[in-house]
C-alpha positions in Angstrom: 67.1 39.3 59.6 64.1 39.7 62.0 63.2 36.9 64.4 59.5 36.2 65.0 57.3 33.7 66.8 54.0 32.4 65.5 51.2 31.6 67.9 48.0 30.0 66.6 46.1 27.0 67.9 45.6 25.6 64.4 48.6 23.6 63.3 47.9 23.8 59.6 47.7 27.6 59.8 51.1 27.7 61.5 52.6 25.5 58.9 51.2 27.6 56.1 52.5 30.8 57.7 56.0 29.3 58.2 56.1 28.2 54.6 55.0 31.7 53.4 57.5 33.6 55.5 60.3 31.2 54.7 60.3 32.6 51.2 61.3 36.1 52.4 64.8 37.3 53.0 64.2 39.4 56.1 62.0 37.3 58.3 63.0 34.2 60.3 60.3 32.2 62.2 62.4 30.9 65.1 59.5 28.9 66.8 55.8 28.4 66.5 53.4 27.5 69.3 49.8 26.4 69.7 49.1 28.2 73.0 49.8 31.4 74.8 51.5 29.5 77.7 54.0 27.9 75.4 54.8 31.3 73.9 55.3 32.9 77.4 57.5 30.0 78.5 59.7 30.5 75.5 59.9 34.3 75.9 60.8 33.9 79.5 64.1 32.4 78.4 64.7 33.8 74.8 62.8 37.1 74.7 66.0 39.0 73.8 66.2 37.0 70.6 62.6 37.8 69.5 61.6 40.9 67.6 57.9 40.2 67.2 55.1 37.7 68.1 52.5 37.2 65.4 49.5 35.7 67.1 45.9 34.6 66.6 43.2 36.2 68.6 40.8 33.4 69.6 42.6 30.5 71.3 41.7 28.1 74.1 42.9 28.7 77.7 44.6 32.0 77.0 43.3 34.2 74.2 45.3 36.6 72.1 44.2 39.6 74.2 45.5 38.1 77.4 48.7 36.9 75.8 49.3 40.4 74.3 48.8 42.0 77.7 51.2 39.6 79.4 53.9 40.1 76.7 53.7 43.9 76.8 54.0 43.8 80.6 56.7 41.2 80.9 58.6 41.7 77.7 57.9 45.3 76.5 60.6 45.3 73.8 58.9 42.5 72.0 56.4 43.7 69.3 53.0 42.1 69.1 51.0 41.9 65.8 47.6 40.3 65.9 46.5 38.4 62.9 42.8 37.6 63.1 39.6 37.0 61.1 37.6 39.0 63.6 36.8 42.6 62.8 34.1 43.5 65.4 34.5 46.2 68.0 34.3 43.7 70.9 37.6 42.2 69.7 39.3 45.2 68.3 39.2 47.6 71.3 40.5 45.1 73.9 43.4 44.3 71.6 44.6 47.9 71.6 43.8 48.3 75.3 46.3 45.4 75.8 48.8 47.6 73.9 49.2 45.5 70.7 51.5 47.1 68.1 49.2 46.2 65.2 46.0 44.4 64.1 45.8 42.8 60.6 43.3 40.3 59.1 43.9 36.9 57.7 42.2 37.8 54.4 45.1 40.1 53.4 47.6 39.4 50.6 50.9 37.7 51.4 53.0 40.7 50.5 50.9 42.9 52.7 51.5 40.5 55.6 55.2 40.6 55.1 55.2 44.4 54.9 53.1 44.7 58.0 55.5 42.5 60.1 58.5 44.5 58.9 56.8 47.8 59.6 55.8 46.9 63.1 59.3 45.7 63.9 60.6 49.0 62.7 58.4 50.8 65.2 55.3 51.6 63.1 51.8 50.9 64.3 50.0 48.8 61.6 46.2 48.6 61.5 44.4 47.1 58.6 42.0 49.6 56.9 38.9 47.5 57.8 40.0 47.7 61.5 40.9 51.4 61.3 37.4 52.2 59.9 35.8 50.7 62.9 38.1 52.5 65.4 37.5 55.8 63.6 33.8 55.4 63.5 33.5 54.8 67.2 36.0 57.2 68.8 38.2 56.5 71.8 36.8 54.6 74.8 37.6 55.6 78.4 40.0 52.7 78.9 41.9 53.7 75.7 42.2 57.3 76.6 43.1 56.5 80.2 45.1 53.3 80.1 45.1 51.3 83.3 48.4 50.4 84.9 49.4 46.8 85.3 48.6 46.9 89.0 45.2 48.5 88.3 44.4 45.7 85.9 45.3 43.2 88.6 43.0 45.0 91.1 40.2 45.2 88.5 40.5 41.5 87.8 40.0 40.8 91.5 37.0 43.1 91.6 35.5 41.2 88.7 35.9 38.0 90.8 33.7 39.7 93.5 36.5 40.2 96.1 36.3 43.0 98.7 39.1 45.5 99.2 40.4 43.6 102.1 40.5 40.3 100.2 42.1 42.0 97.2 44.8 43.4 99.5 45.5 39.9 100.9 45.7 38.5 97.4 48.1 41.2 96.1 50.0 41.6 99.4 49.1 45.3 99.7 47.2 47.3 102.3 43.5 47.8 102.1 44.1 51.6 101.9 46.3 51.0 98.8 43.5 48.9 97.2 41.0 51.7 97.9 43.3 54.2 96.1 43.6 51.8 93.1 39.8 51.3 93.0 39.3 55.1 92.9 41.7 55.5 90.1 40.1 52.6 88.2 36.6 54.2 88.5 37.9 57.5 87.3 39.8 56.1 84.4 36.8 54.0 83.2 34.4 56.9 83.8 32.1 54.8 85.9 30.5 55.6 89.3 30.8 52.3 91.2 32.3 48.8 91.3 29.4 47.1 89.6 29.6 49.4 86.6 33.4 48.8 86.5 32.8 45.0 86.4 30.3 45.3 83.6 32.7 47.6 81.7 35.6 45.2 82.2 33.7 42.2 81.0 32.1 44.0 78.0 35.5 45.1 76.7 37.5 42.1 78.0 39.9 44.3 79.8 41.1 41.7 82.3 40.8 38.6 80.1 38.2 36.7 82.3 
């Protein structure tokens, strides 16, 4: 029996999903939440009991991309499967940049949903054909080919806020020299020439969830 969490800000959607998955023999919905914060709070205590988080993409306060990023950093053994109605590039690429294990759409059949959850838990990467078509048509972006480390994402987030290297160092409790090294790596990985371009890139592809 696989244990999963549901995270969706629409109560009726969660209730429908719980009912659907309750008819299966292999999947147990241990909890459902309406926000990313509630999900993280639960995982901070019970992450060893959870195999997968099935989550919505667009939610208030903390969206599915930011939630995915936090789960994969803090609880790397927990699988993340995004279930969304959005199939545009601006949503898809940030999801995989956050290291989601799969991306499926809400219009899919019930048996496909169950198969997708099971496959991801078993270690497969599941991507709905509609999503895969968009990814294949566009090719890999710099931040996908050269994934930023958790610390580099933190630094980039502060850059987007307009902080100087000194201010970033004070915020993250590292030296200004260390920040300069991180900034250099960020520019190289994103294939941009300066901080302004890095900010534009980060916002366009929602890399830091701001």
